[in-house]
PDB file of N, CA, C and O in Angstrom, chain B, residues numbered from 101:
ATOM      1  N   MET B 101      -4.707 -11.126 -21.121  1.00  0.00           N
ATOM      2  CA  MET B 101      -4.801 -10.136 -22.286  1.00  0.00           C
ATOM      3  C   MET B 101      -4.309 -10.751 -23.530  1.00  0.00           C
ATOM      4  O   MET B 101      -3.209 -11.302 -23.502  1.00  0.00           O
ATOM      5  N   ASN B 102      -4.968 -10.722 -24.573  1.00  0.00           N
ATOM      6  CA  ASN B 102      -4.617 -11.221 -25.870  1.00  0.00           C
ATOM      7  C   ASN B 102      -3.920 -10.073 -26.727  1.00  0.00           C
ATOM      8  O   ASN B 102      -4.337  -8.925 -26.876  1.00  0.00           O
ATOM      9  N   ILE B 103      -2.849 -10.598 -27.217  1.00  0.00           N
ATOM     10  CA  ILE B 103      -2.001  -9.341 -28.020  1.00  0.00           C
ATOM     11  C   ILE B 103      -2.179  -9.952 -29.504  1.00  0.00           C
ATOM     12  O   ILE B 103      -1.990 -11.145 -29.742  1.00  0.00           O
ATOM     13  N   PHE B 104      -2.521  -9.106 -30.367  1.00  0.00           N
ATOM     14  CA  PHE B 104      -2.649  -9.499 -31.736  1.00  0.00           C
ATOM     15  C   PHE B 104      -1.808  -8.651 -32.527  1.00  0.00           C
ATOM     16  O   PHE B 104      -1.959  -7.450 -32.306  1.00  0.00           O
ATOM     17  N   GLU B 105      -0.957  -8.970 -33.394  1.00  0.00           N
ATOM     18  CA  GLU B 105      -0.117  -8.174 -34.112  1.00  0.00           C
ATOM     19  C   GLU B 105      -0.569  -8.241 -35.546  1.00  0.00           C
ATOM     20  O   GLU B 105      -0.541  -9.344 -36.093  1.00  0.00           O
ATOM     21  N   SER B 106      -0.986  -7.175 -36.226  1.00  0.00           N
ATOM     22  CA  SER B 106      -1.367  -7.219 -37.447  1.00  0.00           C
ATOM     23  C   SER B 106      -0.461  -6.655 -38.423  1.00  0.00           C
ATOM     24  O   SER B 106      -0.697  -6.614 -39.631  1.00  0.00           O
ATOM     25  N   GLU B 107       0.675  -6.183 -37.811  1.00  0.00           N
ATOM     26  CA  GLU B 107       1.637  -5.730 -38.847  1.00  0.00           C
ATOM     27  C   GLU B 107       2.317  -6.753 -39.666  1.00  0.00           C
ATOM     28  O   GLU B 107       2.504  -7.876 -39.198  1.00  0.00           O
ATOM     29  N   ILE B 108       2.743  -6.402 -40.996  1.00  0.00           N
ATOM     30  CA  ILE B 108       3.400  -7.124 -41.743  1.00  0.00           C
ATOM     31  C   ILE B 108       4.880  -7.420 -41.341  1.00  0.00           C
ATOM     32  O   ILE B 108       5.568  -6.471 -40.964  1.00  0.00           O
ATOM     33  N   PRO B 109       5.366  -8.562 -41.392  1.00  0.00           N
ATOM     34  CA  PRO B 109       6.670  -8.922 -40.834  1.00  0.00           C
ATOM     35  C   PRO B 109       7.835  -8.227 -41.355  1.00  0.00           C
ATOM     36  O   PRO B 109       8.849  -8.184 -40.658  1.00  0.00           O
ATOM     37  N   MET B 110       7.810  -7.682 -42.492  1.00  0.00           N
ATOM     38  CA  MET B 110       8.912  -7.042 -43.013  1.00  0.00           C
ATOM     39  C   MET B 110       8.562  -5.564 -43.276  1.00  0.00           C
ATOM     40  O   MET B 110       7.826  -5.296 -44.226  1.00  0.00           O
ATOM     41  N   PRO B 111       9.087  -4.519 -42.425  1.00  0.00           N
ATOM     42  CA  PRO B 111       8.604  -3.132 -42.597  1.00  0.00           C
ATOM     43  C   PRO B 111       9.285  -2.340 -43.679  1.00  0.00           C
ATOM     44  O   PRO B 111       9.195  -1.113 -43.691  1.00  0.00           O
ATOM     45  N   ILE B 112       9.993  -3.034 -44.629  1.00  0.00           N
ATOM     46  CA  ILE B 112      10.631  -2.303 -45.557  1.00  0.00           C
ATOM     47  C   ILE B 112      10.461  -3.238 -46.957  1.00  0.00           C
ATOM     48  O   ILE B 112      10.601  -4.461 -46.986  1.00  0.00           O
ATOM     49  N   SER B 113      10.158  -2.454 -48.006  1.00  0.00           N
ATOM     50  CA  SER B 113      10.100  -3.041 -49.228  1.00  0.00           C
ATOM     51  C   SER B 113      10.912  -2.359 -50.219  1.00  0.00           C
ATOM     52  O   SER B 113      11.130  -1.153 -50.111  1.00  0.00           O
ATOM     53  N   ALA B 114      11.449  -3.160 -51.330  1.00  0.00           N
ATOM     54  CA  ALA B 114      12.572  -2.690 -52.095  1.00  0.00           C
ATOM     55  C   ALA B 114      12.146  -2.820 -53.565  1.00  0.00           C
ATOM     56  O   ALA B 114      11.280  -3.594 -53.973  1.00  0.00           O
ATOM     57  N   ARG B 115      12.866  -1.961 -54.312  1.00  0.00           N
ATOM     58  CA  ARG B 115      12.425  -2.004 -55.838  1.00  0.00           C
ATOM     59  C   ARG B 115      13.490  -1.281 -56.648  1.00  0.00           C
ATOM     60  O   ARG B 115      14.002  -0.262 -56.183  1.00  0.00           O
ATOM     61  N   THR B 116      13.842  -1.751 -57.822  1.00  0.00           N
ATOM     62  CA  THR B 116      14.754  -1.068 -58.674  1.00  0.00           C
ATOM     63  C   THR B 116      14.184   0.143 -59.206  1.00  0.00           C
ATOM     64  O   THR B 116      12.965   0.258 -59.333  1.00  0.00           O
ATOM     65  N   CYS B 117      15.071   1.140 -59.555  1.00  0.00           N
ATOM     66  CA  CYS B 117      14.416   2.301 -60.341  1.00  0.00           C
ATOM     67  C   CYS B 117      15.562   2.709 -61.197  1.00  0.00           C
ATOM     68  O   CYS B 117      16.688   2.287 -60.936  1.00  0.00           O
ATOM     69  N   SER B 118      15.346   3.510 -62.212  1.00  0.00           N
ATOM     70  CA  SER B 118      16.247   3.939 -63.156  1.00  0.00           C
ATOM     71  C   SER B 118      16.610   5.397 -62.922  1.00  0.00           C
ATOM     72  O   SER B 118      16.029   6.306 -63.514  1.00  0.00           O
ATOM     73  N   CYS B 119      17.600   5.598 -62.030  1.00  0.00           N
ATOM     74  CA  CYS B 119      18.036   6.799 -61.590  1.00  0.00           C
ATOM     75  C   CYS B 119      19.552   7.075 -62.117  1.00  0.00           C
ATOM     76  O   CYS B 119      20.245   6.184 -62.608  1.00  0.00           O
ATOM     77  N   LYS B 120      19.896   8.159 -61.984  1.00  0.00           N
ATOM     78  CA  LYS B 120      21.310   8.567 -62.629  1.00  0.00           C
ATOM     79  C   LYS B 120      22.356   7.850 -61.784  1.00  0.00           C
ATOM     80  O   LYS B 120      23.031   8.608 -61.087  1.00  0.00           O
ATOM     81  N   ASP B 121      22.631   6.575 -61.697  1.00  0.00           N
ATOM     82  CA  ASP B 121      23.663   6.019 -61.121  1.00  0.00           C
ATOM     83  C   ASP B 121      24.613   5.652 -62.048  1.00  0.00           C
ATOM     84  O   ASP B 121      24.239   5.921 -63.190  1.00  0.00           O
ATOM     85  N   LYS B 122      25.949   5.025 -61.975  1.00  0.00           N
ATOM     86  CA  LYS B 122      26.891   4.610 -62.723  1.00  0.00           C
ATOM     87  C   LYS B 122      26.314   3.635 -63.842  1.00  0.00           C
ATOM     88  O   LYS B 122      26.676   3.740 -65.014  1.00  0.00           O
ATOM     89  N   ASN B 123      25.428   2.713 -63.429  1.00  0.00           N
ATOM     90  CA  ASN B 123      24.956   1.766 -64.269  1.00  0.00           C
ATOM     91  C   ASN B 123      23.510   1.967 -64.776  1.00  0.00           C
ATOM     92  O   ASN B 123      22.967   1.139 -65.509  1.00  0.00           O
ATOM     93  N   GLY B 124      22.907   3.107 -64.354  1.00  0.00           N
ATOM     94  CA  GLY B 124      21.560   3.548 -64.539  1.00  0.00           C
ATOM     95  C   GLY B 124      20.493   2.844 -63.712  1.00  0.00           C
ATOM     96  O   GLY B 124      19.306   2.930 -64.029  1.00  0.00           O
ATOM     97  N   LYS B 125      20.843   2.251 -62.811  1.00  0.00           N
ATOM     98  CA  LYS B 125      19.762   1.397 -61.893  1.00  0.00           C
ATOM     99  C   LYS B 125      20.326   1.611 -60.503  1.00  0.00           C
ATOM    100  O   LYS B 125      21.526   1.756 -60.270  1.00  0.00           O
ATOM    101  N   MET B 126      19.332   1.617 -59.575  1.00  0.00           N
ATOM    102  CA  MET B 126      19.732   1.477 -58.104  1.00  0.00           C
ATOM    103  C   MET B 126      18.351   0.933 -57.370  1.00  0.00           C
ATOM    104  O   MET B 126      17.219   0.975 -57.852  1.00  0.00           O
ATOM    105  N   VAL B 127      18.708   0.456 -56.188  1.00  0.00           N
ATOM    106  CA  VAL B 127      17.521  -0.119 -55.350  1.00  0.00           C
ATOM    107  C   VAL B 127      16.962   1.008 -54.498  1.00  0.00           C
ATOM    108  O   VAL B 127      17.693   1.769 -53.863  1.00  0.00           O
ATOM    109  N   ALA B 128      15.683   1.081 -54.510  1.00  0.00           N
ATOM    110  CA  ALA B 128      15.155   2.185 -53.590  1.00  0.00           C
ATOM    111  C   ALA B 128      14.298   1.410 -52.693  1.00  0.00           C
ATOM    112  O   ALA B 128      13.715   0.406 -53.101  1.00  0.00           O
ATOM    113  N   TYR B 129      14.177   1.908 -51.269  1.00  0.00           N
ATOM    114  CA  TYR B 129      13.456   1.374 -50.244  1.00  0.00           C
ATOM    115  C   TYR B 129      12.114   2.293 -49.895  1.00  0.00           C
ATOM    116  O   TYR B 129      12.051   3.522 -49.923  1.00  0.00           O
ATOM    117  N   ALA B 130      11.181   1.459 -49.597  1.00  0.00           N
ATOM    118  CA  ALA B 130      10.043   2.088 -49.096  1.00  0.00           C
ATOM    119  C   ALA B 130       9.713   1.572 -47.489  1.00  0.00           C
ATOM    120  O   ALA B 130       9.527   0.385 -47.221  1.00  0.00           O
ATOM    121  N   PHE B 131       9.678   2.569 -46.569  1.00  0.00           N
ATOM    122  CA  PHE B 131       9.482   2.024 -45.306  1.00  0.00           C
ATOM    123  C   PHE B 131       7.817   2.035 -44.994  1.00  0.00           C
ATOM    124  O   PHE B 131       7.097   2.999 -45.253  1.00  0.00           O
ATOM    125  N   VAL B 132       7.410   0.925 -44.459  1.00  0.00           N
ATOM    126  CA  VAL B 132       5.946   0.820 -44.305  1.00  0.00           C
ATOM    127  C   VAL B 132       5.887   1.182 -42.875  1.00  0.00           C
ATOM    128  O   VAL B 132       6.659   0.822 -41.987  1.00  0.00           O
ATOM    129  N   ASP B 133       4.728   2.042 -42.776  1.00  0.00           N
ATOM    130  CA  ASP B 133       4.526   2.656 -41.411  1.00  0.00           C
ATOM    131  C   ASP B 133       4.137   1.526 -40.478  1.00  0.00           C
ATOM    132  O   ASP B 133       3.447   0.570 -40.833  1.00  0.00           O
ATOM    133  N   SER B 134       4.593   1.687 -39.347  1.00  0.00           N
ATOM    134  CA  SER B 134       4.355   0.702 -38.231  1.00  0.00           C
ATOM    135  C   SER B 134       4.555   1.344 -37.011  1.00  0.00           C
ATOM    136  O   SER B 134       5.283   2.327 -36.869  1.00  0.00           O
ATOM    137  N   TYR B 135       3.795   0.694 -35.961  1.00  0.00           N
ATOM    138  CA  TYR B 135       3.795   1.297 -34.750  1.00  0.00           C
ATOM    139  C   TYR B 135       5.154   1.344 -34.011  1.00  0.00           C
ATOM    140  O   TYR B 135       5.419   2.193 -33.159  1.00  0.00           O
ATOM    141  N   HIS B 136       5.967   0.390 -34.396  1.00  0.00           N
ATOM    142  CA  HIS B 136       7.405   0.365 -33.750  1.00  0.00           C
ATOM    143  C   HIS B 136       8.486   0.888 -34.470  1.00  0.00           C
ATOM    144  O   HIS B 136       9.664   0.719 -34.152  1.00  0.00           O
ATOM    145  N   GLY B 137       8.019   1.635 -35.612  1.00  0.00           N
ATOM    146  CA  GLY B 137       9.083   2.152 -36.584  1.00  0.00           C
ATOM    147  C   GLY B 137      10.145   3.056 -36.027  1.00  0.00           C
ATOM    148  O   GLY B 137      11.171   3.218 -36.687  1.00  0.00           O
ATOM    149  N   LEU B 138       9.989   3.666 -34.863  1.00  0.00           N
ATOM    150  CA  LEU B 138      10.839   4.513 -34.179  1.00  0.00           C
ATOM    151  C   LEU B 138      11.928   3.680 -33.244  1.00  0.00           C
ATOM    152  O   LEU B 138      12.893   4.187 -32.672  1.00  0.00           O
ATOM    153  N   CYS B 139      11.556   2.330 -33.226  1.00  0.00           N
ATOM    154  CA  CYS B 139      12.349   1.656 -32.407  1.00  0.00           C
ATOM    155  C   CYS B 139      13.443   0.717 -33.118  1.00  0.00           C
ATOM    156  O   CYS B 139      14.055  -0.110 -32.441  1.00  0.00           O
ATOM    157  N   LEU B 140      13.676   0.856 -34.478  1.00  0.00           N
ATOM    158  CA  LEU B 140      14.627   0.097 -35.133  1.00  0.00           C
ATOM    159  C   LEU B 140      16.027   0.675 -34.955  1.00  0.00           C
ATOM    160  O   LEU B 140      16.197   1.894 -34.949  1.00  0.00           O
ATOM    161  N   ASP B 141      16.971  -0.140 -34.818  1.00  0.00           N
ATOM    162  CA  ASP B 141      18.379   0.414 -34.869  1.00  0.00           C
ATOM    163  C   ASP B 141      18.942   0.071 -36.277  1.00  0.00           C
ATOM    164  O   ASP B 141      18.358  -0.563 -37.156  1.00  0.00           O
ATOM    165  N   LYS B 142      20.234   0.630 -36.324  1.00  0.00           N
ATOM    166  CA  LYS B 142      20.826   0.578 -37.637  1.00  0.00           C
ATOM    167  C   LYS B 142      21.025  -0.980 -38.239  1.00  0.00           C
ATOM    168  O   LYS B 142      20.844  -1.254 -39.425  1.00  0.00           O
ATOM    169  N   LYS B 143      21.364  -1.797 -37.379  1.00  0.00           N
ATOM    170  CA  LYS B 143      21.487  -3.267 -37.850  1.00  0.00           C
ATOM    171  C   LYS B 143      20.241  -3.858 -38.118  1.00  0.00           C
ATOM    172  O   LYS B 143      20.240  -4.731 -38.986  1.00  0.00           O
ATOM    173  N   GLU B 144      19.068  -3.549 -37.508  1.00  0.00           N
ATOM    174  CA  GLU B 144      17.733  -3.975 -37.806  1.00  0.00           C
ATOM    175  C   GLU B 144      17.338  -3.631 -39.116  1.00  0.00           C
ATOM    176  O   GLU B 144      16.836  -4.463 -39.873  1.00  0.00           O
ATOM    177  N   ILE B 145      17.566  -2.272 -39.476  1.00  0.00           N
ATOM    178  CA  ILE B 145      17.276  -1.730 -40.698  1.00  0.00           C
ATOM    179  C   ILE B 145      17.932  -2.260 -41.854  1.00  0.00           C
ATOM    180  O   ILE B 145      17.344  -2.428 -42.922  1.00  0.00           O
ATOM    181  N   ILE B 146      19.301  -2.563 -41.635  1.00  0.00           N
ATOM    182  CA  ILE B 146      19.929  -3.025 -42.723  1.00  0.00           C
ATOM    183  C   ILE B 146      19.566  -4.390 -42.947  1.00  0.00           C
ATOM    184  O   ILE B 146      19.442  -4.695 -44.133  1.00  0.00           O
ATOM    185  N   LYS B 147      19.340  -5.404 -41.986  1.00  0.00           N
ATOM    186  CA  LYS B 147      18.687  -6.711 -41.899  1.00  0.00           C
ATOM    187  C   LYS B 147      17.531  -6.774 -42.718  1.00  0.00           C
ATOM    188  O   LYS B 147      17.410  -7.635 -43.590  1.00  0.00           O
ATOM    189  N   PHE B 148      16.523  -5.754 -42.443  1.00  0.00           N
ATOM    190  CA  PHE B 148      15.404  -5.722 -43.250  1.00  0.00           C
ATOM    191  C   PHE B 148      15.532  -5.332 -44.614  1.00  0.00           C
ATOM    192  O   PHE B 148      14.748  -5.797 -45.441  1.00  0.00           O
ATOM    193  N   GLU B 149      16.529  -4.446 -44.983  1.00  0.00           N
ATOM    194  CA  GLU B 149      16.890  -4.173 -46.346  1.00  0.00           C
ATOM    195  C   GLU B 149      17.510  -5.469 -47.193  1.00  0.00           C
ATOM    196  O   GLU B 149      17.296  -5.680 -48.386  1.00  0.00           O
ATOM    197  N   ILE B 150      18.200  -6.161 -46.446  1.00  0.00           N
ATOM    198  CA  ILE B 150      18.856  -7.426 -47.041  1.00  0.00           C
ATOM    199  C   ILE B 150      17.425  -8.196 -47.436  1.00  0.00           C
ATOM    200  O   ILE B 150      17.171  -8.484 -48.606  1.00  0.00           O
ATOM    201  N   GLU B 151      16.675  -8.444 -46.518  1.00  0.00           N
ATOM    202  CA  GLU B 151      15.592  -9.436 -46.606  1.00  0.00           C
ATOM    203  C   GLU B 151      14.818  -8.811 -47.832  1.00  0.00           C
ATOM    204  O   GLU B 151      14.524  -9.640 -48.693  1.00  0.00           O
ATOM    205  N   ALA B 152      14.441  -7.543 -48.072  1.00  0.00           N
ATOM    206  CA  ALA B 152      13.632  -7.038 -49.032  1.00  0.00           C
ATOM    207  C   ALA B 152      14.291  -7.111 -50.354  1.00  0.00           C
ATOM    208  O   ALA B 152      13.624  -7.079 -51.388  1.00  0.00           O
ATOM    209  N   CYS B 153      15.703  -7.217 -50.350  1.00  0.00           N
ATOM    210  CA  CYS B 153      16.511  -7.193 -51.527  1.00  0.00           C
ATOM    211  C   CYS B 153      16.526  -8.822 -52.159  1.00  0.00           C
ATOM    212  O   CYS B 153      16.642  -9.143 -53.341  1.00  0.00           O
ATOM    213  N   LEU B 154      16.384  -9.634 -51.079  1.00  0.00           N
ATOM    214  CA  LEU B 154      16.432 -11.091 -51.407  1.00  0.00           C
ATOM    215  C   LEU B 154      15.032 -11.429 -52.114  1.00  0.00           C
ATOM    216  O   LEU B 154      14.948 -12.152 -53.107  1.00  0.00           O
ATOM    217  N   THR B 155      13.940 -10.815 -51.476  1.00  0.00           N
ATOM    218  CA  THR B 155      12.667 -11.020 -52.109  1.00  0.00           C
ATOM    219  C   THR B 155      12.546 -10.512 -53.378  1.00  0.00           C
ATOM    220  O   THR B 155      11.907 -11.083 -54.261  1.00  0.00           O
ATOM    221  N   LEU B 156      13.289  -9.172 -53.557  1.00  0.00           N
ATOM    222  CA  LEU B 156      13.026  -8.677 -54.981  1.00  0.00           C
ATOM    223  C   LEU B 156      13.902  -9.297 -55.954  1.00  0.00           C
ATOM    224  O   LEU B 156      13.601  -9.283 -57.148  1.00  0.00           O
ATOM    225  N   LEU B 157      15.174  -9.946 -55.448  1.00  0.00           N
ATOM    226  CA  LEU B 157      15.985 -10.926 -56.375  1.00  0.00           C
ATOM    227  C   LEU B 157      15.355 -12.093 -56.877  1.00  0.00           C
ATOM    228  O   LEU B 157      15.627 -12.544 -57.989  1.00  0.00           O
ATOM    229  N   LYS B 158      14.325 -12.726 -55.924  1.00  0.00           N
ATOM    230  CA  LYS B 158      13.435 -13.777 -56.490  1.00  0.00           C
ATOM    231  C   LYS B 158      12.482 -13.359 -57.376  1.00  0.00           C
ATOM    232  O   LYS B 158      12.122 -14.206 -58.193  1.00  0.00           O
ATOM    233  N   ARG B 159      11.935 -12.181 -57.437  1.00  0.00           N
ATOM    234  CA  ARG B 159      10.963 -11.776 -58.325  1.00  0.00           C
ATOM    235  C   ARG B 159      11.241 -11.175 -59.528  1.00  0.00           C
ATOM    236  O   ARG B 159      10.381 -11.010 -60.394  1.00  0.00           O
ATOM    237  N   SER B 160      12.647 -10.761 -59.662  1.00  0.00           N
ATOM    238  CA  SER B 160      13.199 -10.157 -60.906  1.00  0.00           C
ATOM    239  C   SER B 160      13.544 -11.058 -61.913  1.00  0.00           C
ATOM    240  O   SER B 160      13.981 -12.166 -61.605  1.00  0.00           O
ATOM    241  N   SER B 161      13.389 -10.687 -63.205  1.00  0.00           N
ATOM    242  CA  SER B 161      13.804 -11.519 -64.316  1.00  0.00           C
ATOM    243  C   SER B 161      14.874 -10.662 -65.331  1.00  0.00           C
ATOM    244  O   SER B 161      15.504 -11.188 -66.248  1.00  0.00           O
ATOM    245  N   ASN B 162      14.924  -9.431 -65.011  1.00  0.00           N
ATOM    246  CA  ASN B 162      15.858  -8.466 -65.982  1.00  0.00           C
ATOM    247  C   ASN B 162      17.246  -8.822 -65.502  1.00  0.00           C
ATOM    248  O   ASN B 162      17.459  -8.907 -64.293  1.00  0.00           O
ATOM    249  N   ASP B 163      18.169  -9.027 -66.361  1.00  0.00           N
ATOM    250  CA  ASP B 163      19.666  -9.229 -66.069  1.00  0.00           C
ATOM    251  C   ASP B 163      20.163  -7.872 -65.341  1.00  0.00           C
ATOM    252  O   ASP B 163      20.903  -7.990 -64.364  1.00  0.00           O
ATOM    253  N   MET B 164      19.819  -6.730 -65.737  1.00  0.00           N
ATOM    254  CA  MET B 164      20.326  -5.459 -65.291  1.00  0.00           C
ATOM    255  C   MET B 164      20.023  -5.337 -63.831  1.00  0.00           C
ATOM    256  O   MET B 164      20.838  -4.971 -62.984  1.00  0.00           O
ATOM    257  N   ASP B 165      18.613  -5.719 -63.582  1.00  0.00           N
ATOM    258  CA  ASP B 165      17.945  -5.488 -62.198  1.00  0.00           C
ATOM    259  C   ASP B 165      18.880  -6.543 -61.413  1.00  0.00           C
ATOM    260  O   ASP B 165      19.427  -6.119 -60.395  1.00  0.00           O
ATOM    261  N   LEU B 166      19.103  -7.833 -61.784  1.00  0.00           N
ATOM    262  CA  LEU B 166      19.694  -8.923 -60.974  1.00  0.00           C
ATOM    263  C   LEU B 166      20.999  -8.472 -60.558  1.00  0.00           C
ATOM    264  O   LEU B 166      21.390  -8.612 -59.399  1.00  0.00           O
ATOM    265  N   ILE B 167      21.741  -7.889 -61.546  1.00  0.00           N
ATOM    266  CA  ILE B 167      23.240  -7.319 -61.089  1.00  0.00           C
ATOM    267  C   ILE B 167      23.157  -6.279 -60.093  1.00  0.00           C
ATOM    268  O   ILE B 167      23.960  -6.248 -59.160  1.00  0.00           O
ATOM    269  N   THR B 168      22.185  -5.374 -60.235  1.00  0.00           N
ATOM    270  CA  THR B 168      22.052  -4.201 -59.407  1.00  0.00           C
ATOM    271  C   THR B 168      21.634  -4.663 -58.014  1.00  0.00           C
ATOM    272  O   THR B 168      22.267  -4.212 -57.060  1.00  0.00           O
ATOM    273  N   ILE B 169      20.654  -5.500 -57.803  1.00  0.00           N
ATOM    274  CA  ILE B 169      20.320  -6.154 -56.509  1.00  0.00           C
ATOM    275  C   ILE B 169      21.397  -6.978 -55.776  1.00  0.00           C
ATOM    276  O   ILE B 169      21.583  -6.931 -54.561  1.00  0.00           O
ATOM    277  N   GLU B 170      22.139  -7.797 -56.716  1.00  0.00           N
ATOM    278  CA  GLU B 170      23.177  -8.562 -55.905  1.00  0.00           C
ATOM    279  C   GLU B 170      24.209  -7.629 -55.477  1.00  0.00           C
ATOM    280  O   GLU B 170      24.691  -7.768 -54.353  1.00  0.00           O
ATOM    281  N   LYS B 171      24.640  -6.607 -56.315  1.00  0.00           N
ATOM    282  CA  LYS B 171      25.563  -5.541 -55.761  1.00  0.00           C
ATOM    283  C   LYS B 171      25.168  -4.916 -54.338  1.00  0.00           C
ATOM    284  O   LYS B 171      25.954  -4.763 -53.403  1.00  0.00           O
ATOM    285  N   GLU B 172      23.877  -4.600 -54.344  1.00  0.00           N
ATOM    286  CA  GLU B 172      23.283  -3.916 -53.303  1.00  0.00           C
ATOM    287  C   GLU B 172      23.406  -4.873 -51.934  1.00  0.00           C
ATOM    288  O   GLU B 172      23.869  -4.547 -50.841  1.00  0.00           O
ATOM    289  N   ILE B 173      22.905  -6.015 -52.300  1.00  0.00           N
ATOM    290  CA  ILE B 173      23.095  -7.021 -51.135  1.00  0.00           C
ATOM    291  C   ILE B 173      24.409  -7.223 -50.697  1.00  0.00           C
ATOM    292  O   ILE B 173      24.567  -7.280 -49.477  1.00  0.00           O
ATOM    293  N   VAL B 174      25.439  -7.350 -51.463  1.00  0.00           N
ATOM    294  CA  VAL B 174      26.954  -7.333 -50.944  1.00  0.00           C
ATOM    295  C   VAL B 174      27.210  -6.115 -50.187  1.00  0.00           C
ATOM    296  O   VAL B 174      27.739  -6.228 -49.081  1.00  0.00           O
ATOM    297  N   GLN B 175      26.897  -4.936 -50.649  1.00  0.00           N
ATOM    298  CA  GLN B 175      27.225  -3.785 -49.853  1.00  0.00           C
ATOM    299  C   GLN B 175      26.602  -3.814 -48.540  1.00  0.00           C
ATOM    300  O   GLN B 175      27.250  -3.556 -47.526  1.00  0.00           O
ATOM    301  N   LEU B 176      25.207  -4.159 -48.517  1.00  0.00           N
ATOM    302  CA  LEU B 176      24.398  -4.258 -47.260  1.00  0.00           C
ATOM    303  C   LEU B 176      25.166  -5.219 -46.285  1.00  0.00           C
ATOM    304  O   LEU B 176      25.375  -4.874 -45.122  1.00  0.00           O
ATOM    305  N   ARG B 177      25.550  -6.335 -46.737  1.00  0.00           N
ATOM    306  CA  ARG B 177      26.256  -7.478 -45.863  1.00  0.00           C
ATOM    307  C   ARG B 177      27.507  -6.816 -45.332  1.00  0.00           C
ATOM    308  O   ARG B 177      27.696  -6.851 -44.116  1.00  0.00           O
ATOM    309  N   ASN B 178      28.458  -6.163 -46.193  1.00  0.00           N
ATOM    310  CA  ASN B 178      29.556  -5.791 -45.878  1.00  0.00           C
ATOM    311  C   ASN B 178      29.437  -4.700 -44.615  1.00  0.00           C
ATOM    312  O   ASN B 178      30.199  -4.722 -43.648  1.00  0.00           O
ATOM    313  N   MET B 179      28.279  -3.681 -44.802  1.00  0.00           N
ATOM    314  CA  MET B 179      28.002  -2.655 -43.820  1.00  0.00           C
ATOM    315  C   MET B 179      27.601  -3.504 -42.586  1.00  0.00           C
ATOM    316  O   MET B 179      28.037  -3.163 -41.486  1.00  0.00           O
ATOM    317  N   LEU B 180      26.947  -4.386 -42.678  1.00  0.00           N
ATOM    318  CA  LEU B 180      26.197  -5.072 -41.421  1.00  0.00           C
ATOM    319  C   LEU B 180      27.571  -5.752 -40.615  1.00  0.00           C
ATOM    320  O   LEU B 180      27.702  -5.785 -39.391  1.00  0.00           O
ATOM    321  N   ASP B 181      28.453  -6.228 -41.519  1.00  0.00           N
ATOM    322  CA  ASP B 181      29.564  -6.925 -40.910  1.00  0.00           C
ATOM    323  C   ASP B 181      30.459  -5.697 -40.115  1.00  0.00           C
ATOM    324  O   ASP B 181      30.940  -5.785 -38.985  1.00  0.00           O
ATOM    325  N   PHE B 182      30.515  -4.853 -40.785  1.00  0.00           N
ATOM    326  CA  PHE B 182      31.420  -3.608 -40.122  1.00  0.00           C
ATOM    327  C   PHE B 182      30.765  -3.182 -38.788  1.00  0.00           C
ATOM    328  O   PHE B 182      31.381  -3.048 -37.731  1.00  0.00           O
ATOM    329  N   LEU B 183      29.400  -2.980 -38.973  1.00  0.00           N
ATOM    330  CA  LEU B 183      28.880  -2.575 -37.534  1.00  0.00           C
ATOM    331  C   LEU B 183      28.839  -3.513 -36.569  1.00  0.00           C
ATOM    332  O   LEU B 183      28.760  -3.166 -35.390  1.00  0.00           O
ATOM    333  N   THR B 184      28.887  -4.859 -36.942  1.00  0.00           N
ATOM    334  CA  THR B 184      28.693  -5.757 -35.828  1.00  0.00           C
ATOM    335  C   THR B 184      30.486  -5.744 -35.348  1.00  0.00           C
ATOM    336  O   THR B 184      30.720  -5.761 -34.140  1.00  0.00           O
ATOM    337  N   ARG B 185      31.375  -5.722 -36.088  1.00  0.00           N
ATOM    338  CA  ARG B 185      32.922  -5.818 -35.684  1.00  0.00           C
ATOM    339  C   ARG B 185      33.011  -4.725 -34.739  1.00  0.00           C
ATOM    340  O   ARG B 185      33.471  -4.888 -33.609  1.00  0.00           O
ATOM    341  N   LYS B 186      32.539  -3.500 -35.216  1.00  0.00           N
ATOM    342  CA  LYS B 186      32.998  -2.376 -34.441  1.00  0.00           C
ATOM    343  C   LYS B 186      32.029  -2.126 -33.177  1.00  0.00           C
ATOM    344  O   LYS B 186      32.261  -1.194 -32.407  1.00  0.00           O
ATOM    345  N   GLY B 187      30.936  -2.992 -32.994  1.00  0.00           N
ATOM    346  CA  GLY B 187      30.044  -2.876 -31.799  1.00  0.00           C
ATOM    347  C   GLY B 187      29.110  -1.626 -31.817  1.00  0.00           C
ATOM    348  O   GLY B 187      28.707  -1.142 -30.759  1.00  0.00           O
ATOM    349  N   PHE B 188      28.799  -1.152 -32.936  1.00  0.00           N
ATOM    350  CA  PHE B 188      27.737  -0.122 -33.186  1.00  0.00           C
ATOM    351  C   PHE B 188      26.244  -0.819 -32.801  1.00  0.00           C
ATOM    352  O   PHE B 188      26.000  -2.025 -32.828  1.00  0.00           O
ATOM    353  N   CYS B 189      25.367   0.207 -32.457  1.00  0.00           N
ATOM    354  CA  CYS B 189      24.143  -0.273 -32.120  1.00  0.00           C
ATOM    355  C   CYS B 189      23.536  -0.626 -33.381  1.00  0.00           C
ATOM    356  O   CYS B 189      22.399  -1.099 -33.409  1.00  0.00           O
TER     357      CYS B 189
END
């Protein structure tokens, strides 16, 4: 039996938006529909969000966006470290 996976490797995409936050910007995520979307745990979702932010960071040129994305990455990494230390799923 041949198994072919046509899914994209990263099921989450990120973008910055001008919402009413402290600095006027925040990172918004879009989950791409996939057949295994119900099988992601908290750590996997956070890892995919970090990857999406890193991709967005490479593509951004606005200084305000860069600051917002870098803050988001730091917060996500802190949350991932917390979940890993506490032994959560």
